[in-house]
Every structure is written in structure tokens, then in C-alpha cells.
GUMI-608074 format. One record per residue (C-alpha): residue number from 0; residue in three letters; x, y, z. Coordinates in nm, 2 decimals, always signed. Layout:
! residues N
[NUM, 'ALA', [X, Y, Z]];
...
! end
This chain:
! residues 380
[0, 'MET', [+0.00, +0.00, +0.00]];
[1, 'ILE', [+0.12, +0.34, -0.08]];
[2, 'LEU', [-0.03, +0.62, +0.14]];
[3, 'LEU', [+0.17, +0.94, +0.11]];
[4, 'GLY', [+0.20, +1.24, +0.34]];
[5, 'LYS', [+0.06, +1.07, +0.64]];
[6, 'MET', [+0.15, +1.16, +1.00]];
[7, 'LYS', [+0.00, +1.16, +1.34]];
[8, 'ILE', [-0.19, +1.48, +1.44]];
[9, 'LEU', [-0.34, +1.38, +1.78]];
[10, 'ASP', [-0.26, +1.71, +1.94]];
[11, 'PHE', [-0.42, +1.90, +1.64]];
[12, 'TRP', [-0.75, +1.72, +1.68]];
[13, 'VAL', [-0.76, +1.79, +2.05]];
[14, 'ALA', [-0.73, +2.16, +1.96]];
[15, 'ALA', [-0.97, +2.13, +1.67]];
[16, 'LEU', [-1.24, +1.99, +1.89]];
[17, 'LEU', [-1.20, +2.27, +2.14]];
[18, 'LEU', [-1.24, +2.52, +1.85]];
[19, 'LEU', [-1.55, +2.36, +1.71]];
[20, 'PRO', [-1.76, +2.68, +1.74]];
[21, 'VAL', [-1.54, +2.83, +1.47]];
[22, 'TYR', [-1.71, +2.59, +1.23]];
[23, 'SER', [-2.06, +2.73, +1.32]];
[24, 'PHE', [-1.94, +3.08, +1.27]];
[25, 'ALA', [-1.79, +3.00, +0.93]];
[26, 'ALA', [-2.10, +2.82, +0.82]];
[27, 'GLY', [-2.34, +3.08, +0.95]];
[28, 'ASP', [-2.61, +2.82, +1.03]];
[29, 'SER', [-2.79, +2.81, +1.36]];
[30, 'ARG', [-2.85, +2.44, +1.31]];
[31, 'ILE', [-2.48, +2.38, +1.36]];
[32, 'ASN', [-2.51, +2.56, +1.69]];
[33, 'ARG', [-2.78, +2.32, +1.79]];
[34, 'SER', [-2.55, +2.03, +1.69]];
[35, 'GLU', [-2.29, +2.18, +1.93]];
[36, 'GLU', [-2.55, +2.18, +2.20]];
[37, 'ALA', [-2.62, +1.82, +2.13]];
[38, 'VAL', [-2.26, +1.74, +2.16]];
[39, 'SER', [-2.24, +1.93, +2.49]];
[40, 'SER', [-2.56, +1.76, +2.62]];
[41, 'GLU', [-2.43, +1.41, +2.52]];
[42, 'THR', [-2.10, +1.48, +2.69]];
[43, 'THR', [-2.25, +1.58, +3.02]];
[44, 'GLU', [-2.48, +1.28, +3.03]];
[45, 'ARG', [-2.19, +1.04, +3.00]];
[46, 'PRO', [-2.02, +0.91, +3.31]];
[47, 'GLU', [-1.67, +1.05, +3.35]];
[48, 'SER', [-1.52, +0.70, +3.32]];
[49, 'ASP', [-1.69, +0.65, +2.99]];
[50, 'THR', [-1.44, +0.86, +2.78]];
[51, 'LEU', [-1.43, +0.85, +2.41]];
[52, 'SER', [-1.11, +0.80, +2.21]];
[53, 'VAL', [-1.01, +1.08, +1.98]];
[54, 'LYS', [-1.12, +0.88, +1.68]];
[55, 'GLU', [-1.47, +0.80, +1.83]];
[56, 'THR', [-1.51, +1.16, +1.93]];
[57, 'ILE', [-1.42, +1.29, +1.58]];
[58, 'ARG', [-1.67, +1.05, +1.43]];
[59, 'SER', [-1.94, +1.15, +1.67]];
[60, 'VAL', [-1.89, +1.52, +1.61]];
[61, 'LYS', [-1.90, +1.46, +1.23]];
[62, 'GLU', [-2.23, +1.27, +1.26]];
[63, 'LEU', [-2.39, +1.53, +1.49]];
[64, 'VAL', [-2.28, +1.83, +1.29]];
[65, 'THR', [-2.40, +1.69, +0.96]];
[66, 'ALA', [-2.72, +1.51, +1.08]];
[67, 'SER', [-2.94, +1.82, +1.05]];
[68, 'MET', [-2.79, +1.96, +0.73]];
[69, 'SER', [-2.91, +1.91, +0.38]];
[70, 'LYS', [-2.67, +1.76, +0.12]];
[71, 'SER', [-2.61, +2.10, -0.04]];
[72, 'GLU', [-2.54, +2.26, +0.30]];
[73, 'MET', [-2.31, +1.98, +0.39]];
[74, 'GLU', [-2.11, +2.02, +0.07]];
[75, 'ARG', [-2.08, +2.39, +0.14]];
[76, 'PHE', [-1.98, +2.33, +0.50]];
[77, 'MET', [-1.72, +2.07, +0.41]];
[78, 'PRO', [-1.63, +1.97, +0.05]];
[79, 'ARG', [-1.80, +1.65, -0.05]];
[80, 'TYR', [-1.47, +1.47, -0.13]];
[81, 'ALA', [-1.36, +1.52, +0.23]];
[82, 'PHE', [-1.61, +1.25, +0.34]];
[83, 'SER', [-1.49, +1.00, +0.08]];
[84, 'PRO', [-1.21, +0.77, +0.21]];
[85, 'VAL', [-0.90, +0.76, -0.01]];
[86, 'LYS', [-0.89, +0.40, -0.11]];
[87, 'SER', [-0.56, +0.21, -0.10]];
[88, 'LEU', [-0.43, -0.13, -0.17]];
[89, 'ILE', [-0.56, -0.27, +0.16]];
[90, 'PRO', [-0.93, -0.20, +0.22]];
[91, 'SER', [-0.98, +0.04, +0.51]];
[92, 'ASP', [-1.27, +0.19, +0.71]];
[93, 'VAL', [-1.07, +0.51, +0.78]];
[94, 'ASP', [-1.29, +0.82, +0.70]];
[95, 'ALA', [-1.19, +1.15, +0.57]];
[96, 'ILE', [-1.35, +1.41, +0.79]];
[97, 'ASP', [-1.23, +1.75, +0.70]];
[98, 'THR', [-1.01, +1.95, +0.46]];
[99, 'LEU', [-0.78, +2.24, +0.53]];
[100, 'ASP', [-0.63, +2.51, +0.31]];
[101, 'THR', [-0.25, +2.54, +0.26]];
[102, 'VAL', [-0.04, +2.83, +0.15]];
[103, 'ASN', [-0.09, +2.70, -0.21]];
[104, 'GLU', [-0.46, +2.77, -0.30]];
[105, 'HIS', [-0.46, +2.46, -0.53]];
[106, 'ILE', [-0.35, +2.21, -0.26]];
[107, 'LYS', [-0.56, +2.10, +0.03]];
[108, 'VAL', [-0.49, +1.88, +0.33]];
[109, 'ILE', [-0.74, +1.60, +0.40]];
[110, 'LEU', [-0.78, +1.50, +0.77]];
[111, 'TYR', [-0.87, +1.14, +0.86]];
[112, 'SER', [-1.03, +0.98, +1.15]];
[113, 'ASP', [-0.72, +0.78, +1.24]];
[114, 'ASN', [-0.54, +1.11, +1.32]];
[115, 'SER', [-0.35, +1.12, +0.99]];
[116, 'TRP', [-0.35, +1.35, +0.69]];
[117, 'GLN', [-0.27, +1.37, +0.32]];
[118, 'TYR', [-0.22, +1.63, +0.05]];
[119, 'MET', [-0.47, +1.66, -0.24]];
[120, 'LYS', [-0.43, +1.89, -0.54]];
[121, 'ASP', [-0.74, +2.07, -0.68]];
[122, 'PRO', [-0.86, +1.86, -0.98]];
[123, 'ASP', [-0.99, +2.17, -1.16]];
[124, 'TYR', [-0.63, +2.31, -1.14]];
[125, 'MET', [-0.48, +1.98, -1.25]];
[126, 'MET', [-0.70, +1.96, -1.55]];
[127, 'LYS', [-0.56, +2.29, -1.68]];
[128, 'SER', [-0.23, +2.12, -1.75]];
[129, 'ASP', [-0.13, +2.08, -2.11]];
[130, 'VAL', [-0.12, +1.71, -2.05]];
[131, 'PHE', [-0.50, +1.71, -2.05]];
[132, 'LYS', [-0.53, +1.94, -2.35]];
[133, 'GLU', [-0.28, +1.83, -2.61]];
[134, 'ASN', [-0.37, +1.52, -2.82]];
[135, 'TRP', [-0.70, +1.49, -2.65]];
[136, 'ASP', [-0.97, +1.29, -2.83]];
[137, 'ALA', [-1.27, +1.12, -2.65]];
[138, 'SER', [-1.31, +0.86, -2.92]];
[139, 'SER', [-0.96, +0.77, -3.06]];
[140, 'LEU', [-0.75, +0.50, -2.90]];
[141, 'ASP', [-0.43, +0.67, -3.02]];
[142, 'PRO', [-0.47, +1.05, -3.06]];
[143, 'TYR', [-0.09, +1.10, -3.07]];
[144, 'LYS', [+0.00, +0.96, -3.41]];
[145, 'VAL', [+0.37, +0.97, -3.31]];
[146, 'LYS', [+0.63, +0.79, -3.52]];
[147, 'TYR', [+0.83, +0.53, -3.32]];
[148, 'ASP', [+1.17, +0.65, -3.46]];
[149, 'SER', [+1.11, +1.00, -3.34]];
[150, 'LEU', [+1.08, +0.90, -2.98]];
[151, 'PRO', [+1.37, +0.94, -2.73]];
[152, 'LEU', [+1.54, +0.62, -2.60]];
[153, 'THR', [+1.42, +0.68, -2.24]];
[154, 'TRP', [+1.19, +0.89, -2.02]];
[155, 'SER', [+1.20, +0.93, -1.64]];
[156, 'LEU', [+0.84, +0.95, -1.51]];
[157, 'TRP', [+0.72, +1.01, -1.16]];
[158, 'VAL', [+0.45, +0.75, -1.11]];
[159, 'VAL', [+0.34, +0.87, -0.76]];
[160, 'ASP', [+0.46, +1.16, -0.54]];
[161, 'SER', [+0.34, +1.35, -0.23]];
[162, 'LEU', [+0.03, +1.46, -0.43]];
[163, 'GLY', [-0.06, +1.14, -0.61]];
[164, 'GLN', [-0.16, +0.80, -0.50]];
[165, 'TYR', [-0.18, +0.45, -0.64]];
[166, 'HIS', [-0.44, +0.17, -0.62]];
[167, 'CYS', [-0.42, -0.16, -0.79]];
[168, 'PRO', [-0.70, -0.18, -1.05]];
[169, 'TYR', [-0.76, -0.55, -0.96]];
[170, 'ILE', [-0.54, -0.79, -0.76]];
[171, 'GLY', [-0.52, -1.13, -0.92]];
[172, 'ASP', [-0.31, -1.36, -1.14]];
[173, 'ILE', [-0.26, -1.28, -1.51]];
[174, 'HIS', [-0.40, -1.55, -1.73]];
[175, 'PRO', [-0.12, -1.76, -1.88]];
[176, 'ARG', [-0.24, -1.67, -2.23]];
[177, 'GLY', [-0.32, -1.31, -2.14]];
[178, 'LYS', [+0.03, -1.16, -2.11]];
[179, 'PHE', [+0.17, -0.86, -2.30]];
[180, 'GLY', [+0.32, -0.95, -2.64]];
[181, 'ILE', [+0.23, -1.16, -2.95]];
[182, 'ARG', [-0.07, -1.39, -2.91]];
[183, 'ARG', [-0.20, -1.61, -3.19]];
[184, 'GLY', [+0.00, -1.40, -3.44]];
[185, 'ARG', [-0.16, -1.07, -3.32]];
[186, 'ARG', [-0.02, -0.81, -3.08]];
[187, 'HIS', [-0.18, -0.82, -2.73]];
[188, 'GLN', [-0.12, -0.48, -2.59]];
[189, 'GLY', [-0.20, -0.54, -2.22]];
[190, 'VAL', [-0.26, -0.81, -1.96]];
[191, 'ASP', [-0.58, -1.01, -1.89]];
[192, 'LEU', [-0.69, -1.07, -1.53]];
[193, 'PRO', [-0.97, -1.32, -1.49]];
[194, 'LEU', [-1.24, -1.22, -1.25]];
[195, 'GLN', [-1.61, -1.25, -1.17]];
[196, 'THR', [-1.86, -1.03, -1.36]];
[197, 'GLY', [-1.95, -0.74, -1.14]];
[198, 'THR', [-1.62, -0.72, -0.96]];
[199, 'PRO', [-1.53, -0.35, -0.88]];
[200, 'ILE', [-1.25, -0.21, -1.09]];
[201, 'TYR', [-1.05, +0.09, -0.96]];
[202, 'ALA', [-0.85, +0.38, -1.11]];
[203, 'ALA', [-0.48, +0.30, -1.08]];
[204, 'PHE', [-0.38, +0.67, -1.04]];
[205, 'ASP', [-0.53, +1.02, -1.03]];
[206, 'GLY', [-0.63, +1.15, -1.37]];
[207, 'GLU', [-0.89, +1.26, -1.62]];
[208, 'VAL', [-1.12, +1.01, -1.81]];
[209, 'ARG', [-1.05, +1.05, -2.18]];
[210, 'ILE', [-1.27, +0.77, -2.31]];
[211, 'SER', [-1.57, +0.60, -2.16]];
[212, 'LYS', [-1.77, +0.42, -2.43]];
[213, 'TYR', [-1.82, +0.09, -2.60]];
[214, 'MET', [-1.52, +0.04, -2.83]];
[215, 'GLY', [-1.54, -0.27, -3.06]];
[216, 'GLY', [-1.32, -0.55, -2.93]];
[217, 'TYR', [-1.26, -0.37, -2.60]];
[218, 'GLY', [-1.63, -0.37, -2.52]];
[219, 'ASN', [-1.70, -0.12, -2.25]];
[220, 'LEU', [-1.38, +0.07, -2.22]];
[221, 'VAL', [-1.25, +0.34, -1.99]];
[222, 'VAL', [-0.92, +0.52, -2.07]];
[223, 'ILE', [-0.77, +0.75, -1.81]];
[224, 'ARG', [-0.49, +1.00, -1.87]];
[225, 'HIS', [-0.26, +1.07, -1.58]];
[226, 'PRO', [-0.06, +1.38, -1.50]];
[227, 'ASN', [+0.27, +1.21, -1.61]];
[228, 'GLY', [+0.13, +1.14, -1.95]];
[229, 'ILE', [+0.07, +0.77, -1.90]];
[230, 'GLU', [-0.27, +0.64, -2.00]];
[231, 'THR', [-0.44, +0.33, -1.85]];
[232, 'PHE', [-0.70, +0.13, -2.03]];
[233, 'TYR', [-0.97, -0.08, -1.86]];
[234, 'GLY', [-1.15, -0.31, -2.11]];
[235, 'HIS', [-1.44, -0.56, -2.12]];
[236, 'LEU', [-1.63, -0.39, -1.84]];
[237, 'SER', [-1.99, -0.49, -1.77]];
[238, 'LYS', [-2.06, -0.14, -1.65]];
[239, 'ARG', [-1.89, +0.20, -1.67]];
[240, 'ASN', [-1.93, +0.44, -1.37]];
[241, 'VAL', [-1.75, +0.74, -1.52]];
[242, 'GLU', [-1.78, +0.96, -1.82]];
[243, 'SER', [-1.53, +1.14, -2.05]];
[244, 'GLY', [-1.40, +1.45, -1.87]];
[245, 'ASP', [-1.45, +1.32, -1.52]];
[246, 'TRP', [-1.16, +1.36, -1.28]];
[247, 'VAL', [-1.09, +1.04, -1.08]];
[248, 'ARG', [-0.86, +0.97, -0.79]];
[249, 'ALA', [-0.66, +0.66, -0.74]];
[250, 'GLY', [-0.89, +0.40, -0.59]];
[251, 'ASP', [-1.21, +0.54, -0.73]];
[252, 'GLU', [-1.44, +0.27, -0.86]];
[253, 'ILE', [-1.46, +0.34, -1.24]];
[254, 'GLY', [-1.66, +0.03, -1.34]];
[255, 'LEU', [-1.74, -0.33, -1.30]];
[256, 'GLY', [-1.55, -0.63, -1.45]];
[257, 'GLY', [-1.72, -0.82, -1.73]];
[258, 'SER', [-1.69, -0.99, -2.07]];
[259, 'THR', [-1.82, -0.73, -2.32]];
[260, 'GLY', [-1.66, -0.70, -2.67]];
[261, 'ARG', [-1.42, -0.97, -2.81]];
[262, 'SER', [-1.40, -1.18, -2.50]];
[263, 'THR', [-1.43, -1.55, -2.41]];
[264, 'GLY', [-1.48, -1.50, -2.04]];
[265, 'ALA', [-1.51, -1.24, -1.77]];
[266, 'HIS', [-1.17, -1.06, -1.72]];
[267, 'LEU', [-1.01, -0.72, -1.70]];
[268, 'HIS', [-0.80, -0.62, -2.00]];
[269, 'PHE', [-0.56, -0.36, -1.86]];
[270, 'GLU', [-0.31, -0.16, -2.07]];
[271, 'THR', [-0.06, +0.11, -2.00]];
[272, 'ARG', [+0.04, +0.34, -2.29]];
[273, 'TYR', [+0.27, +0.64, -2.33]];
[274, 'ASN', [+0.25, +0.87, -2.64]];
[275, 'GLY', [+0.01, +0.61, -2.78]];
[276, 'PHE', [+0.25, +0.32, -2.75]];
[277, 'ALA', [+0.16, +0.03, -2.52]];
[278, 'PHE', [+0.41, -0.13, -2.28]];
[279, 'ASP', [+0.38, -0.42, -2.04]];
[280, 'PRO', [+0.18, -0.30, -1.73]];
[281, 'GLN', [+0.39, -0.54, -1.52]];
[282, 'TRP', [+0.68, -0.29, -1.54]];
[283, 'LEU', [+0.46, -0.07, -1.31]];
[284, 'ILE', [+0.24, -0.32, -1.12]];
[285, 'ASP', [+0.28, -0.65, -0.95]];
[286, 'PHE', [-0.08, -0.77, -1.00]];
[287, 'LYS', [-0.04, -1.07, -0.78]];
[288, 'SER', [+0.05, -0.87, -0.47]];
[289, 'GLY', [-0.10, -0.54, -0.59]];
[290, 'ASP', [+0.22, -0.36, -0.52]];
[291, 'LEU', [+0.35, -0.07, -0.73]];
[292, 'ARG', [+0.70, -0.15, -0.85]];
[293, 'HIS', [+0.83, +0.21, -0.90]];
[294, 'ARG', [+0.78, +0.55, -0.77]];
[295, 'LEU', [+1.01, +0.69, -1.04]];
[296, 'PHE', [+0.99, +0.48, -1.35]];
[297, 'VAL', [+1.25, +0.48, -1.63]];
[298, 'LEU', [+1.05, +0.40, -1.94]];
[299, 'LYS', [+1.26, +0.27, -2.23]];
[300, 'ARG', [+1.16, +0.29, -2.59]];
[301, 'LYS', [+1.24, -0.08, -2.64]];
[302, 'TYR', [+0.96, -0.16, -2.40]];
[303, 'PHE', [+0.71, -0.07, -2.68]];
[304, 'SER', [+0.81, -0.37, -2.88]];
[305, 'PRO', [+0.56, -0.65, -2.88]];
[306, 'TYR', [+0.85, -0.88, -2.82]];
[307, 'SER', [+0.94, -0.70, -2.50]];
[308, 'ASN', [+0.77, -0.80, -2.18]];
[309, 'TYR', [+0.85, -0.75, -1.82]];
[310, 'GLU', [+0.94, -1.11, -1.73]];
[311, 'GLN', [+1.18, -1.16, -2.02]];
[312, 'ASP', [+1.33, -0.81, -2.02]];
[313, 'PHE', [+1.38, -0.81, -1.64]];
[314, 'GLU', [+1.58, -1.13, -1.67]];
[315, 'ASP', [+1.77, -0.99, -1.96]];
[316, 'GLU', [+1.85, -0.67, -1.78]];
[317, 'PHE', [+1.95, -0.86, -1.47]];
[318, 'ARG', [+2.18, -1.08, -1.67]];
[319, 'ASN', [+2.32, -0.77, -1.85]];
[320, 'GLU', [+2.39, -0.61, -1.51]];
[321, 'GLU', [+2.57, -0.93, -1.40]];
[322, 'ASP', [+2.77, -0.93, -1.72]];
[323, 'ASP', [+2.86, -0.56, -1.68]];
[324, 'ARG', [+2.98, -0.62, -1.32]];
[325, 'ARG', [+3.19, -0.92, -1.43]];
[326, 'GLU', [+3.34, -0.72, -1.72]];
[327, 'GLU', [+3.41, -0.43, -1.49]];
[328, 'ALA', [+3.59, -0.66, -1.24]];
[329, 'GLU', [+3.79, -0.81, -1.53]];
[330, 'ARG', [+3.89, -0.47, -1.65]];
[331, 'ALA', [+4.00, -0.37, -1.30]];
[332, 'ALA', [+4.21, -0.68, -1.28]];
[333, 'MET', [+4.39, -0.63, -1.62]];
[334, 'ARG', [+4.76, -0.57, -1.61]];
[335, 'PHE', [+4.98, -0.45, -1.90]];
[336, 'HIS', [+5.35, -0.44, -1.98]];
[337, 'ILE', [+5.53, -0.21, -2.23]];
[338, 'VAL', [+5.80, -0.40, -2.41]];
[339, 'LYS', [+6.15, -0.27, -2.35]];
[340, 'SER', [+6.49, -0.35, -2.50]];
[341, 'GLY', [+6.60, -0.70, -2.40]];
[342, 'ASP', [+6.25, -0.82, -2.31]];
[343, 'THR', [+6.15, -1.18, -2.40]];
[344, 'LEU', [+5.82, -1.35, -2.34]];
[345, 'GLY', [+5.97, -1.58, -2.09]];
[346, 'ARG', [+6.12, -1.29, -1.88]];
[347, 'ILE', [+5.79, -1.09, -1.90]];
[348, 'ALA', [+5.60, -1.40, -1.79]];
[349, 'ILE', [+5.82, -1.46, -1.49]];
[350, 'ASN', [+5.82, -1.09, -1.38]];
[351, 'ASN', [+5.44, -1.08, -1.39]];
[352, 'GLY', [+5.37, -1.42, -1.23]];
[353, 'THR', [+5.21, -1.57, -1.54]];
[354, 'THR', [+5.30, -1.80, -1.83]];
[355, 'VAL', [+5.41, -1.75, -2.19]];
[356, 'GLY', [+5.10, -1.94, -2.31]];
[357, 'ALA', [+4.87, -1.71, -2.11]];
[358, 'ILE', [+5.03, -1.40, -2.25]];
[359, 'CYS', [+5.00, -1.54, -2.60]];
[360, 'ARG', [+4.63, -1.62, -2.56]];
[361, 'LEU', [+4.55, -1.27, -2.41]];
[362, 'ASN', [+4.73, -1.09, -2.70]];
[363, 'GLY', [+4.66, -1.32, -3.00]];
[364, 'ILE', [+5.03, -1.39, -3.06]];
[365, 'SER', [+5.26, -1.70, -3.06]];
[366, 'SER', [+5.57, -1.79, -2.87]];
[367, 'THR', [+5.78, -1.70, -3.18]];
[368, 'THR', [+5.63, -1.36, -3.23]];
[369, 'VAL', [+5.90, -1.09, -3.25]];
[370, 'LEU', [+5.84, -0.83, -2.98]];
[371, 'LYS', [+5.87, -0.47, -3.09]];
[372, 'ILE', [+6.00, -0.21, -2.84]];
[373, 'GLY', [+5.71, +0.00, -2.71]];
[374, 'ARG', [+5.44, -0.27, -2.78]];
[375, 'ARG', [+5.17, -0.29, -2.51]];
[376, 'LEU', [+5.11, -0.65, -2.39]];
[377, 'ARG', [+4.83, -0.76, -2.17]];
[378, 'VAL', [+4.98, -0.99, -1.90]];
[379, 'ARG', [+4.67, -1.04, -1.68]];
! end
């Protein structure tokens, strides 16, 4: 689970509860004052020994303050999203109970009932970014139309930071025949995760919905573009809960799993794309555990190849690193000798603790080769 920017704020809430009347002043509603009286009355009726924990007190205050308010008044009193828990990898019953302003007008602090907090950036402000304006098309799977050869070799992309979270779309095993790559002679651009029809599917990261419609073989499809430019695809849904232009947060339920489109059984078809090019989602997500593999992801152009997949490339890169370390160690151990007047292969071998045969193999010469003064011979 990745839950960023959390820290204990027990002392803060003690002070906040003491300053509860400030809320009634800010809201300008007498019914909040009545709620305060209810809190006071309930408190005096309790035995002194029956003390509430800070968490229980916060929850009670929230319920009492909002019980007599209409939905519109409650949204004005506290933003609606403050009451929605930020979902994470592990299901939690922690409630978001308030929001606070920061010195940056576009960033809020969400306060939770477990005495923790988290930053949240204003979606309206986020959606003004060029990422959500350029190459934007609510019906095209690839609005970029970029040529592969024009792409750089690598990109460094922040996947999550202090203002962005992650939630696994669906935790499960990838079908053996549902991996990224070539399948039955055709390119398979994502991974297939078998599930039961009606299973909730979640947004992997914060972002704006670019596509939400029925799209041929994909069936019911949702495509979300994220602030770093990566797009995630959620295909074969039985139901879509979002529309194009909606802003979603990591962990928001965007639809239900199904088997619409070209599908032989209920599963989630999940893709990750950048500049319109698909790469193996396993570079980012371990679907079996639900863990995010990288906070900062180095995306390589070669990952766009249908013959490139996480399992194979990871092993190749691991072997390459091993080979690089071995070659580096060999280079560090190399020793050379510059031929001087009077040198012979036998004398050079004795002085360097090796043999004539070894020197010949290392330099591609024979024992009868005439040594020229100044020649550089490898002796180790």
C-alpha cells in the first residue's frame, strides 16, 4: 500500500475539537449551533469514566454536525470529497472528515479519523495542465500519431509523489495466455486478469477520463490519462461508472468487470500506454500482490516492442547487469606491460607471475612472435 504524506496529528485534533464553534461561525447556520449543544448535552450525560477515544469523538462530532444539514449545505460546510475515504491497496474503514487550506490555494490537506493527513491537489487546477489538452480525443484509442523512430530512448516518469496515490485496479493472477506481447499471431497490448462479472475495478492513479464508451473488441472501455502522460486502459467492463471529462482519484471505482466486446470469459483487460505506445503493465504493477514496483519509472523505448515484456526483459537486464559487473571486475584486474629493450616473453611472464602461453592467448600472438619495443602487452 502506498499512502503518502501521512503523519499523526493527535494534538491537532484535541485543539480542533476545542475550537468547534469556529465551524458554526464560518458556516453561519444556527443548526450547527444546535448540533454543538447536542454534543455538549451528550458529553454531560456520559459518566466521567466512559471517555471516548479521539477517533470516536471525531466520528461522533461529524455525525452530529452533519445530521441536521441538507446535502447541499453539507457540501458547502465541508467539500464532499472530504467525506470519501481515499482507497488504498488494503481496504480500510478510515474516514476523511475534513479539509484544510494550505499556502498554495490549489493544494488541500485532508484530515482522517485515524489522526493522519494527506495532501490533495485541486482537480480543476490539475485539468488545466497541457497534458490534458494536447492530443485529446474522446473517441480515438491513439490520438498522438507519433512515429516510433522520433521517440527518445528513455523517459523518467514520476508514477506517484506526495500529491498522487496509487491503487491496484484489480489484484489477481494474469491469465497464462493473457500476457503482453504476441498472441496467436496478433499483438496483445495489455494483460488479462480473470475475475467474476460485477467485480469492482479501480482507477490506478489520479487522472482525467479521456474515453468512456463501447469500443469494438474492447467492449465497454475506460481510458484515463494521468498527470505524467501515461494512459491506463480498462476493457471488457460490464458497467462504466465514469464519463469522459470526469476527474478520478486513485482507488475510485470506475466500473465493474465483465466480458463485453471480443472476450471469451469475464476478465479485466488492462493496458498502459505512453505517447500512444503500449508497454507491459507489469513494469509498473505486480498484480499478484497489488504492489507498485516504481515511484520513479525509467520507461525505455524498447519496452514498446511486442516482443518486449517485463518477465523476459527483467531477466535480460538482470543478466546484463551481472555481465557488466563481471566485465568491470575483469577490466579492473587487467595488467599490461610495455616491451623494453632486452625483453623476452619468458622474462615478461616470470616478472608478472604468469606463463608464456597465457600472454599469447591474451594478446593473440605465438611464442615465436618478434616483440617490438614499445608494444603494449596484456599480462593479466
